[in-house]
C-alpha positions in Angstrom: 0.0 0.0 0.0 1.4 3.4 -1.0 0.8 6.6 0.8 -0.2 9.9 -0.7 2.2 11.4 -3.3 4.5 14.1 -1.9 4.0 17.4 -3.6 4.9 21.1 -3.2 3.4 24.3 -4.4 4.5 25.0 -8.0 5.6 28.6 -7.3 7.7 27.5 -4.3 9.3 24.7 -6.4 10.2 27.0 -9.2 11.8 29.4 -6.7 13.7 26.5 -5.0 14.9 25.3 -8.4 16.1 28.8 -9.2 14.1 29.4 -12.3 12.9 32.7 -10.9 14.8 35.1 -8.7 11.9 35.6 -6.3 8.9 33.6 -5.3 6.6 36.5 -6.3 8.0 36.4 -9.8 7.2 32.7 -10.0 3.7 33.3 -8.6 3.1 36.0 -11.3 4.3 33.7 -14.1 1.9 30.9 -13.0 -1.0 33.3 -12.3 -0.6 34.8 -15.8 -1.3 31.4 -17.3 2.1 30.9 -18.8 2.7 27.5 -17.2 1.8 24.0 -18.3 1.9 21.0 -16.0 1.9 17.7 -17.8 0.5 19.4 -20.9 -2.4 21.1 -19.0 -2.5 24.9 -18.5 -2.5 25.9 -14.9 -3.0 29.4 -13.4 -2.9 28.8 -9.6 0.4 29.2 -7.8 -0.7 26.8 -5.2 -1.1 24.0 -7.7 0.8 20.9 -6.5 3.8 19.6 -8.4 5.7 16.3 -7.6 8.4 14.0 -8.9 7.8 12.9 -12.5 5.8 15.9 -13.5 6.7 17.8 -16.6 6.7 21.6 -16.7 6.6 23.8 -19.8 7.0 27.6 -19.5 8.7 30.6 -21.2 11.9 32.0 -19.8 14.4 34.4 -21.3 13.2 34.2 -24.8 12.9 30.4 -25.0 10.5 27.7 -23.9 11.7 25.5 -21.0 10.7 21.9 -20.8 11.6 20.5 -17.4 11.0 17.2 -15.6 10.8 17.4 -11.8 13.1 14.8 -10.2 12.7 15.8 -6.6 11.2 18.4 -4.3 13.1 21.2 -2.7 13.5 21.9 1.0 15.2 25.2 0.6 16.6 27.6 -1.9 20.2 26.5 -1.9 23.2 26.9 -4.3 22.7 26.4 -8.0 24.3 22.9 -7.9 21.7 21.9 -5.4 18.9 23.5 -7.4 20.0 21.6 -10.6 19.5 18.3 -8.8 15.8 19.0 -8.6 15.1 18.7 -12.3 16.1 17.4 -15.7 16.2 19.8 -18.6 14.4 17.9 -21.4 15.2 20.5 -24.0 18.9 20.9 -23.2 21.1 21.9 -26.2 23.0 19.0 -27.7 26.7 19.4 -27.4 28.4 20.0 -30.7 31.5 18.2 -31.8 34.6 20.1 -32.7 35.2 20.2 -36.5 38.7 18.7 -35.9 37.2 15.5 -34.5 
């Protein structure tokens, strides 16, 4: 028997994962309707997000596609924040022309 799935508010998770400088910026982005969770538009900053969920949102002139791998407990250093997600749309490394 499994217990309830662990979740966290999406605005708080986005702030922990360092996608937004402040939690209020994350809240505004979600409230503006610019966020998709598993392909569905969401507009409530309190919407729960958990491991395995996929987020799609605009950031800095590009569309981010992120898979949540764990929940944050604090807003730590960037290396700690990067362990919270997998970037599904990461640029492919290019090979040197000399190789």
